[in-house]
C-alpha positions in Angstrom: 77.1 95.8 52.5 79.4 94.6 54.2 82.2 97.0 53.4 79.8 99.7 53.7 78.9 98.9 57.6 82.6 98.6 58.3 83.5 102.1 56.6 80.4 103.4 58.6 81.8 101.6 62.2 85.0 103.3 61.2 84.1 106.4 60.7 82.3 106.8 64.1 85.2 105.3 65.5 87.6 108.0 64.3 84.9 111.1 65.4 84.6 109.3 68.7 88.7 109.5 69.0 88.5 112.8 67.6 86.2 114.2 70.4 88.1 112.7 73.5 88.8 114.7 76.3 92.9 114.2 76.3 95.5 116.3 76.9 98.8 116.3 75.1 100.8 117.5 78.0 101.3 116.9 81.7 101.3 120.5 83.1 99.2 122.3 80.4 95.2 122.5 80.3 94.5 121.4 76.5 91.2 122.1 73.9 89.5 119.0 73.4 86.7 118.7 75.1 84.1 115.4 75.6 81.1 115.3 73.0 77.6 116.1 74.1 76.2 113.3 76.9 79.9 111.9 76.8 81.3 111.0 80.5 84.8 110.2 81.2 86.5 109.5 84.3 89.8 111.4 84.9 93.1 111.1 87.0 96.4 112.7 87.4 99.0 111.9 89.8 102.1 114.2 89.8 105.5 114.4 92.0 107.3 117.2 92.9 110.7 116.8 94.0 112.8 119.1 96.7 110.6 122.3 95.9 111.1 125.9 97.5 114.4 126.8 100.1 112.9 123.7 102.0 113.0 121.4 99.9 109.2 120.3 99.8 108.3 116.8 98.8 104.6 116.8 97.2 103.0 113.8 95.7 99.3 114.8 94.6 96.6 112.9 93.4 93.6 115.1 90.9 90.6 112.7 90.3 87.4 113.9 88.6 84.1 113.1 86.5 84.3 114.6 83.5 80.7 115.1 82.1 80.3 116.7 78.2 77.3 119.4 78.5 77.6 120.1 74.7 80.0 119.3 72.1 82.0 122.4 73.4 81.0 122.5 76.8 82.1 120.3 79.7 82.2 120.4 83.2 84.5 118.6 85.8 84.1 117.8 89.4 87.7 117.1 90.8 88.8 116.4 94.4 92.5 116.8 95.0 94.9 114.7 97.7 98.4 115.3 98.9 101.3 113.8 100.8 103.9 116.3 101.5 106.9 116.0 103.2 110.7 118.4 103.5 113.8 117.5 105.0 112.9 119.3 108.1 109.5 118.2 108.7 107.1 115.1 108.9 105.2 113.9 106.5 101.6 114.7 106.1 98.9 113.3 103.9 94.9 115.0 103.5 92.2 116.0 101.3 93.5 119.8 100.2 90.7 120.9 98.2 87.8 120.1 96.0 85.1 121.8 93.8 83.8 122.3 90.0 85.2 123.3 86.5 83.7 124.5 83.0 86.1 124.1 79.9 84.3 125.8 77.0 86.2 125.5 73.5 85.1 128.5 71.6 84.8 126.8 68.2 83.6 123.4 66.8 84.8 120.1 68.0 83.4 118.5 64.6 87.3 117.2 63.1 86.0 118.6 59.7 84.7 122.0 60.6 87.2 122.7 63.3 90.2 125.2 62.7 93.7 124.8 63.4 94.0 127.3 65.6 91.4 126.6 68.6 90.9 128.7 72.1 89.5 127.4 75.2 88.6 128.9 78.5 88.2 127.2 81.9 87.0 128.7 85.1 87.3 126.8 88.3 85.7 127.4 91.9 87.3 125.2 94.7 87.0 124.9 98.6 90.4 124.4 100.2 90.2 122.0 102.9 93.0 122.9 105.2 91.2 126.7 105.9 88.3 127.9 107.0 85.7 130.5 105.1 88.2 130.1 102.2 88.0 129.9 98.3 90.1 128.9 95.5 89.1 130.8 91.6 91.3 129.4 89.2 91.0 130.8 85.0 93.0 129.8 81.8 93.1 130.8 78.2 94.2 128.2 76.1 95.5 128.3 72.7 96.0 125.1 70.7 97.4 125.1 66.7 97.3 121.8 64.9 98.6 121.3 61.8 99.8 117.9 59.4 100.9 116.2 62.9 102.2 119.5 64.6 100.3 120.4 67.9 101.2 123.5 70.0 99.4 124.5 73.2 99.6 127.7 75.2 97.9 127.9 78.4 98.2 131.4 80.5 96.3 130.7 83.8 96.0 132.7 87.0 94.6 131.3 90.4 93.6 133.4 93.4 92.6 132.0 97.3 90.7 134.0 99.5 90.8 133.6 103.0 90.6 135.5 106.4 94.7 136.2 106.1 95.9 138.6 103.0 94.5 137.1 99.4 97.0 135.3 97.3 97.3 135.9 93.4 99.3 133.8 91.4 100.0 132.5 87.9 100.4 129.0 86.7 101.1 128.8 82.7 103.3 127.1 80.0 103.8 126.3 76.3 104.1 122.8 74.4 104.8 121.3 71.3 104.1 117.8 70.2 104.1 116.1 67.1 102.1 112.5 66.0 104.1 109.6 65.8 101.0 107.6 64.8 97.5 108.1 65.0 97.6 107.1 68.3 100.8 108.2 69.7 102.9 112.0 70.4 105.6 112.9 71.3 106.5 116.4 72.9 108.3 118.9 75.0 106.6 121.5 77.5 107.4 124.0 79.8 106.0 125.3 83.1 105.9 127.8 85.8 103.7 128.8 88.7 104.8 132.2 89.9 103.6 134.3 92.9 102.4 137.7 92.4 101.0 139.1 95.7 99.8 137.8 99.1 101.3 134.9 101.0 101.3 132.3 98.3 101.0 128.3 99.5 103.5 127.3 97.0 106.5 128.3 96.1 107.6 129.9 92.7 108.7 126.9 90.7 109.6 126.5 87.0 110.5 123.0 84.9 110.9 121.5 81.3 111.1 118.4 79.7 109.3 115.7 77.3 105.9 114.3 77.4 103.9 111.2 75.7 100.1 111.3 74.7 99.1 107.5 73.6 94.8 107.8 72.8 93.7 104.1 72.3 89.8 103.6 71.7 88.2 105.1 75.0 91.2 105.3 76.8 94.0 108.0 76.6 96.7 108.7 78.8 99.8 111.1 79.2 103.0 111.3 80.8 105.6 114.2 81.5 109.3 114.0 82.8 110.0 117.9 83.6 112.9 118.8 85.0 113.7 121.2 87.3 114.7 125.2 86.0 114.1 126.9 89.3 113.6 126.1 92.7 112.6 122.6 92.1 114.7 119.5 91.1 111.5 117.6 89.0 107.9 117.7 88.6 107.0 114.4 86.5 103.2 113.7 86.2 101.2 111.5 84.8 97.2 112.0 83.4 94.8 109.2 82.0 91.1 108.9 81.5 88.7 106.4 80.4 85.1 107.3 78.7 82.3 105.6 79.1 
């Protein structure tokens, strides 16, 4: 009886870890979502060094409660702050936007029945604070592939800002590959870019690539990346973590 009880506890813990809403990469969205009625507090901290011709420095904080509506659908309510400075202008700290987003995994999250190739759709609506009568709409199509410890993600995303001036249209996309060193630790690399399409973009075009580390321990997960600039930026490290309840 004791052996059976321990085995049952182990299975429950493994299933809980498999259902964690973690991300394997710093700048990419992932396809793992929370189980139904699961709750997680998720935070991101990023630094963008010498971005664009004005050499902007930006430290951003993203914070959100995340709730599992079903085993394949979760909702997040993010609040975003930024500290910005440049070589020619002073610094500023402000609340930049808030809103809500849905992340819909299109296949089962069951670790036994889940396929190797997993699609996920993300849609977000946010309110920029710095502009009156404005809205930011974001969308992503994310594909992940998991096979024998090898894990890969492709994130194809875009956003638009509607405001009184010319509307902004831009993309934010990337790819990443990681490998399971242990059941809890993944090491990998990622590439990510933000590129304007039309309008007066609030962000300069830039691209980065670098190594990533993902660690899961019980109800806690952490992901860190140190991305080096490839285009119009020096570096852009990011760390993300969350605690499930």
